N, C-alpha and C positions, 0 to 999 in steps of 0.2 A: 534149448528151452527155442522155438520157433521165433525168429527176428523180430519186429516189428513190421519190417518191410517186407516180408514175405507173409506174414497174416494181412497185411494189405491189398496185397494181390490178388491172393487167393480169395478173403471176402469177396472185392471188387468185381472177379470173374463170377463168382456164386450170387451176386448181384444181380447180373443179367438178365433170367427170365423177370427180377423184378422192376426192372425197368422198361423192358418191352411191355407189361403188363401194362406201364402205366403211360406209355405212349398212345396205348390201343383204347387206353380206358374210355378217352372223349369222343371214337368214335363207336362207343359201346361195340366191340370187339374183347373175348376176352380167351385168354388161353384156356384151352379144356384144362379141368379141374386144376385152375390158377389157384383156390385158395390153397390146395393141399401140396402145390409145386412150394408157393410161398413160405406154409410151412417148413417145407424137407430144406430149401435153402438157406431160410433164416435160423433153421436151429442150424445148420453148420457154421455159418458165420456167425453164431452168438458161439458155440464151442469153441470157433475157431479165433476168432476176433476179440470177443468180448469178454472171454470167461476171465481171462489177464486182471481187466476192469473190475468185475465185481469178486474177484478174490482179493484185491487190494482193497476195495472198501470194504468187506467183511473183518478185512485182518486191523483197519481203521475203529468198524464199529465196536469191534472185542476190548478195542481202548479207549472207548467212550469219546471217538474223535472221529471228524469225518476229511476228506481230502476233493481232489478235482477229481479222482475215481468215482467218487461216491456217486456224483450226479447222472455220470455216464451211467453207470452200474443203474442206480433207479429209474435212469427215461430208458433204457434198451429194455431191463425187466418188466417195467409195468407193461410198458408196449407187447413184450416176448410172451408176460404170462395171461396176459387180457387177451390175448390172439389165439392162444393153445385155448383159453376156457369158449370164447365165441365161435369157434371152431366147431367146435363139438355139442354148440348147444344152438346151429344154427343162427347167428350174427353178425354183420360184418367184422372181418379179419382186420387188421394193420400191420400185420407182418413185415411190411416194408418201412416201416419208419423206426424198429429196430434195427434193421438192417441196414439203412443209409445212415442212423446215427454211428452204428457201427465203425460202416466205411469211411466217412469223413472224421471221425475223432482218431483212427488209425492214419489218414494221411497226414496231421498237423501233424503225432506225435512220426512217423518216417520220416517227415521232414528235419523235425529235432535231431531227432537220431543222426541221418545224414550230413548235418552241421557237424555234431561232434566227430562223427566217422572221416570228415573233411577234416576235421583239427587234429585227429589223431595221426591220419596218414602223413596229414604234412610236416608232425612231431616225428612221425617214424622216418620219412626221409630226411629230414635232418641228421637224425641219428645216425641214417645209414652211410653218411658221410666219411665216417669216420674209417680209414684205411684197417687192413688186417695184419698187415706187420708193417715192420721197420727193422731198419738195417744199426746194429748195436753195436757196439764195440766189447772184446770180450779176448782178451788175454793178444790185446796190442791189434785185434784185425777185424772189420767191419764185417759181424755174419748177418742173415735176416734171420729173425725170430717174431713169431708169433705178439701179437699186441699184447697178450693177456701175461708174457714174459720181459716185458718192459717196466724196468722199476725207477722209482725217485732216484739219481744222482747217475743214472746211465749216461753215457755219452754217446748221441744218437746223431748219426749222418744223412742228409735228404737229398736229394741229387736233382738238377735244373729238372721243370715237370713232373716232379713226383709233391705229392701231399704229405706235410709234415704233421708225422703221429701222434705226436703228444707235445702237452705246452711246454714251454723250455725257456732259456735263455742262453741266444750266441754265443759259442765260443772262438769259432775262428770261419772267417768265409763273409762273402759279403753278396746280397742278392737284394730281389725285389720280392714281396711278396703279395699274392694276390688273397686279400683277407675280407674281400667281398662277403663271402656265405657268412661272413661274422660280424662285420659292424657294418653291411649294406653301402659301404662306401669300393665308387669303381676303380680308383686308383690304387696300382701296386703300391707297396709300402716298404720302403730304404730298411735293408735288416744289415747291422754289424755289429761286431764283438761287443756284448752286454746289453744287448734288445731284446725284447720280448718275442718268442712265436708262440703260435695258436694250433693246438690241433688241428686237425683238418683243413687248415690253409692250403695254398696251391702254392711253393717255389717259382720263383721264376727263374732266369738264366746261369748263377751262379751255383756252386754248392756251399751247404752250410752244416757245418758240426753245432748240435748244442748239447746242453745238460738238462735232461727232466726234472722238470720240479714238478709237473701232477700229471698223475695218470690215471687209466679209468674211470671212474663217475666223479673224480678231484677237476677234471680239464675242463675248462670252460663249454667246449659245447656241449656236454654230460650236464650242465650245471645250467646251461640256457631250455634244454631240453625240461630239466628235472621244473626250471623257473615257470618257463611256458605252463606247464602241464599243471602248475599248483594253481598260479593267478586263472587260466581258464576254469577251475573247479571250486573258485574259493568264490566267498558270497559276499559283495559289498553291504552296509550297513542297509542299505535302502532296499536289497534282497529280502531283508529279514522283519522290516514293515511288507513286504508283499507278502510274505510266508501269514504273518497276522493275520491280515487282511482276506489273503484265501479261507485261514481257519472259521473268520468269523461271517466268513462272505456265503458257504456252501449252507452250515445251519439255516441263515436265514430266507435264503432259496427255496430253500424246502420247507422253511414254513410259508414262503408267498407262494410256492406251488397247491399245501393244501390249502390256506386260502381258496386259492385261484378255483379248485377245485370245487368248495366250500359254494362260494358267492356265483359260478353257473347252474350247480345242479339243487341247492337250495333255495337261492334269491330269483337268480336267472331261470329258472325251470327247465332249463337243458337238459337231455338224456345225459346216461352216466356217459356215453361212449364222448361223446359230447365235450362233460367238462374234464374227463379223465386228457383227452388230446390237449387242449388248454394249457392242465397240470403238465401234463410231459415236456411242451412246447416249452414251456416259463422251465423248466428244468433242464434242458437240451439248452437251448440259446444262451443259459446262465451260467454253463462249465467254465470256469476260470482258464483253461486252458492258457491262452493270450497274455492273461495276468502273469501265469506261473512265468511263461516262455521272454518276456518282455525284459527283466534284468541278464539272466545268465547269456543268453543267445547274444545279446550288446557286449557282455563283458568279454565272454568268447572270441568276438571278431574284433573288439575294440585290441585288445590285450595282442593277438596275433599280428594285427597291424602295425602296431608299435615294435614289436618284434622284429617286422620285417627293415625298421628302422636303425635298428641298434638299439632299440630303447626295451631293456626288460623289465614289466612291470608285474612284481613278484604274487599281488594279492588284491582281490577287490576293492578292499578297505585303501588302498593307498591309492588306486584307481579314482573314490568319488574323493578320497582328502584331496589329492594333488587340484581337486578341480574348486576347490575354494582358498585356495593359496593367493597369500595377498604381498609376502615377503620372501626372496629367494636370497640365502645366504650362502657365500663363497670362503670357501678356503681357500685361499691365496697358490702356494706351492705345490707344483702337481694339478692343479685346479685349474685354476685361472692359469697359471704360468705352465711353463715347458718341465720345470721341476729339473732341471739342469742347467746349470751354465751356459750362453750361446753366444756369441759373438753377434752384434749387434750394428756396429758400426764401425766402418774406416776410415780414418781422416788421411788425407795424403795419397800419391800413385795407389792405389788397391792392391795391384801386383807383383810389385816392389816392397812394399810395406808387409805385406800379407809373407812374400816370399823368406826374408829375414828372420820376421817371427818366427817361422814353422821351423826355419835351420833349429833357434836358437832351443824352443821348446820340445824338440823331438828327443831331447833326452833330461825333460822333466816330466815328474810324475803331477805335477800338482795340477787341480782341476781346473783352472784358470786356461792351462797347459793343453788340456783334453779338449777343452771349449775352440781354443786356434788350432790345435791340428784336426778338429772334423772340420772349417770354418777353409781350411786348406788341403780340401780332401783333395790330390792328384799330383800335388806338385812334392817334388824330390827337396829334401834336405838337402843344403848343401853341408861340407864338412867343415866342421865346427873346431876350435882345437882354444887348447886354455878355458877350456867350462868350468861355470863356477856358477852354484845358487846362492842366491844371499839371502838368507830367511827374512821375511817378511818386505822384499822388497824385488824382487824379481831374479831375472838370469842375465849371465853377461857371458863373453868370450871373442875369438876371433874369426871371424867370416869374411873369407879372400883375401884373408892377410891386416884387417882391420877391425879397429875393437867396435863390437857391437851388444847394443844390451837391450832386454825389452824390459819393462817394470814400469817402477811408481815414479815421483818426483825425487824423491832420497836418491834413488838408483842414476837418475839423470843426471843429477849435480847442477856443475854449471855450465850442458851442453846447449847450444842454440836452440831455443823454444818458440817457432813462427806460429804455434796454436792456441797461445791462450784464448780468445773466444771460447774455440769450439771447445776446449776442455772444459773451459766452468759451464758450457751450454750441457754436457753431458754428463758433467758432476751433479747438475741441478736435476738431474732425470733418476735421480738412484742409478749410475750404471757404475760399475768398476772401469778405468781409465787406464788404461796400460801406455805408457809412450815404450815408442821405438825409436830407436838411434843407433846413429852411426859415425864413426868417425867424428865423435864432438859435436855434432847436433842432430835436434830430432828431426826424423825425418816422415815421423806421421803416427798418430793415435789409432788404438784400437779398444772399443767399447765392449765389455760384455757384462753378461746383465741373465738374470733367470727371466728368458723373455715372456710376454702373455701368448699365452695359444692364438695362431691363426683364428679359430673358432672364436674366440673370447670375447672380441668387440662384437661380432655379429650377433652374439646371444644377449649379451646386457643389452644391446638395444631393440630386439624382436620380446623383451620382458618390457621394457619400458613401454611400448606398444602397447603391448596389454594390460597396462597400466600397475606392474609388478614395481613394489621395492626391490632394487636391489644393494646388499650388505657384505664386504669381505671382512671375514672375521679370520685372523691371524695372529702368529707368535712373532711373528718380524719387528724393526722398527717403524714406528710412525712414518721417518721420509719414505723410505723404503715401500710403505704399503701404499702412500697419498699419489707417488710416485706411477705405482704400477696402475692405479686404482684410474687415477686421470685419462692414462692412456685406454683401458677400457670403458669407462664410461660409469664407472661404479657409485652411487649415491652417497654412499656411505662408509666408511673405515672405521671399524673396533681393530686396534693392533696393541704391538704386546701383548698381547693376553695369554695366559699359561695354557699348557694343554687340557689339566683339569677343569681351568676356569671358561671350558669351552661350552660346556653344557649349561653352565648358566646363564651365560650371553645370551645364549638361544632363549631361556625361558623369558628372561625382560623383553623380547623382541615378540617374543607370542602374545603378550599384552594386547598389544596392538591390531591379532590377529592370526592365522594360521601361517605357521612358516611352513619353508624347505630350506632344509640344509645338503648342501653339496659339499662332497668331500671325500679323498682317497686315501688318507694315511690313517692309522693303527692308531695314532689322537684324535682323528675325528671320530671315532666310533663311540663315544659318548652322544656327541650331540649328533650325529645321525640316529641313533634312538630314541633322543629328546624331544628333536623336533616332529612336527606333524605329520610332515615327510621326506625321509632322507634317502638321498638320490648319491649312490658311490659311482667312483671314476670305474670304468671296466679294468684301467691299468693301475689299479689300486691295489690296497692287501687286500688277502682272504677276508680278515676282521672285518677291514670297513666295507667289503662286497654285502659280508653275510649280514652288516648290520643296518642294511638300506634298504628300504623296499622297493626302488628304482633304480636299475643298476644300466649305465651310459655305456654299453659294450662296444662304442664306436669311439670312446674318449670324446667324441666331440662336443664341446660344451650346448651345442645349438639344442642337441637332445633334451634339455631340460625345458627348453621351450615346447620343443616335439610334445616332452611328455607330458605338459600341461594341457596342449592342445588337443592332443588324443584325448586326455581325461575329459577335457570340456563337451570335446565332439559328443565321446561316449554316453558321457553323464544326460547331455542333450536328448541323445538318442533313447536313453532309457527311460527319460521323464514322456517324451512323446508318447514312446510305445505303450505304457500303463497309462496316459490318457484315453488312447485310442481306445483300450481293452476297457477300461473303465465306462467311456463314453460309450464303448458299444452295449454295453448290459444296458444302461442306466436307458438307452431308446429301446435296446430290445424286449428288454423283461416285460412291459407294458404290453407290446405289439402281443407281445406269444401269451400276455394274459388275456389277450382279448378286447383289450381295454378300446381300442379305435374300431371291434366289430362293426360298432353302427353303422360305419362309412366305410365297410367292407374289405378291411387291413386286417389281415390275421397272418399266421404262420402254421401252418401243417407243421408237426414233427421231423420231417426228412426236411423240411425246407429251414426250419431253426440249425438241424444240425450243419447243414451246409454252410450259411450264416456263423457259426459257430467256428467250424472248419477254416472258412475263408479270415476271421481274425488273427487265427492262429497263424496261419501262411502270411498275412500283411504283417504281423511283426517281425516273423522270422527274415521277411524280405527287407522290412524296413531297418533291420540288425545290420543283415550282408551289406547295405547302402554304404556303411562305415568301410568299406575296404575301397571305395570310390570315391570318396572326401576328400577334399584337396587338405594341403597340410604342407604348407610352405618350407623348403630343403634349400 
């Protein structure tokens, strides 16, 4: 089937003789045989350009329905067939009305088609970022295999400067990975054993080996493409209202056109041709193309813009619901916080304290030891003898021939302790405080905590500026939860909640208005689906991501505010588009019907078609402006 673009350009070229004739007419100049030329080119234009509208209108008629194409079909058909009758009976013809109606309607449709094509091309370019082959371990050696032969569980190697083939977890090596094409963040991300890597991102200077966890359609890149595609073709609730309006609007316009014809022909005494032209003008200018474009074009641009910011909005309903959110509920671990213990404070001489702690903890497998080793990356542990791990207290051993320890107050025993004030202060912040000592004296303190993400405080602050209430919902104890909440500025804390009760707490908060829930774990899935808008962290489990309607690929908590901001701007644009589409008809239909003919204000069918096309173009252009709207990042 011929594309809309091709039909438009062919119809436009064919309409040139009609345009020339319209230019010559005021000078009383005529193309020889102009009526027959008009009939010939208009017949081709109708056959090539208008025929699909006629077939669509006929199919709708057979189903006792009417759609936007009904008005186009009726307007062009009346103009064309009346002119055919007129040319064989010696009357004035109006072929140009049918021709230009077709050309201008095709112009509006072509713009919509190009918008869809551009969106699809962007998605295709994203999908094309995937590499074609990978270095996979087979029989102890790494061999290059096509991507479709990589399976979950395979060990894959990526060298410096190469793209990572599939999603996985780092087994060995350290590097910095450019994840900007996924997250939108320009700064490379440090990767070490245990960290997740994403397919199609670019490895930095180090060589990494990783275990494949997601391949093919299950990779994050493939899911991003699928989510954006689904969002751009989905319908928001307001679109259903638009569809209902269009369903009522078309029959009403046809009735108005009949009334217009009768009023001019019977009551005003106009000729059949004059009355018919008024009726056709009403049909053409009222074609609700702009009304139909108002919502889907804004949704397409809005979800695409959000995706570029690392925020995936799965469907139009989520976008509309997010606009009405009054309360945002956050899970704590892995959402507000990093999700693993990290060193937050070191009291005493930093290098001396950390060097001693790294030396002792190098032989420990405790999670707190992992946090210390991470803080001391680059430090070489000193030799330790007589190493002992004391369960529930810490570790001790000889470092440089001196008795040394890292642990709690019980392990420190009677060691000299000059940091009592600092110790109390750190404990009041719900941090795990470890004493580092040597030769009978505590030389420093190391505080460890599942600390808030760097973006958490800024994210909460942005939501407060928007007038949104923030709540932390966690199974952790109240003391720890309130300490974290105070650091980031959370309004309300609901602590010590069992996983099965999270959804019930969400329902309680929904009594005060629309609620969004932000989480990352399996135990968050019920709350994510219960909330009006579920927002999943991209680093979370597959179940959490599947349960959320919005996914923060970048794991930047500020994405919550960006999602709400994009939702608000898109919804505002939809309402603006609908306003202009409707007000255009409210003003245009009376003019087309000849209500103001007494003061010389009328519209011929071809001018009505141009005005209708302009309304569609204005709605599409309005939606495209979303690409340039300011979003604070």
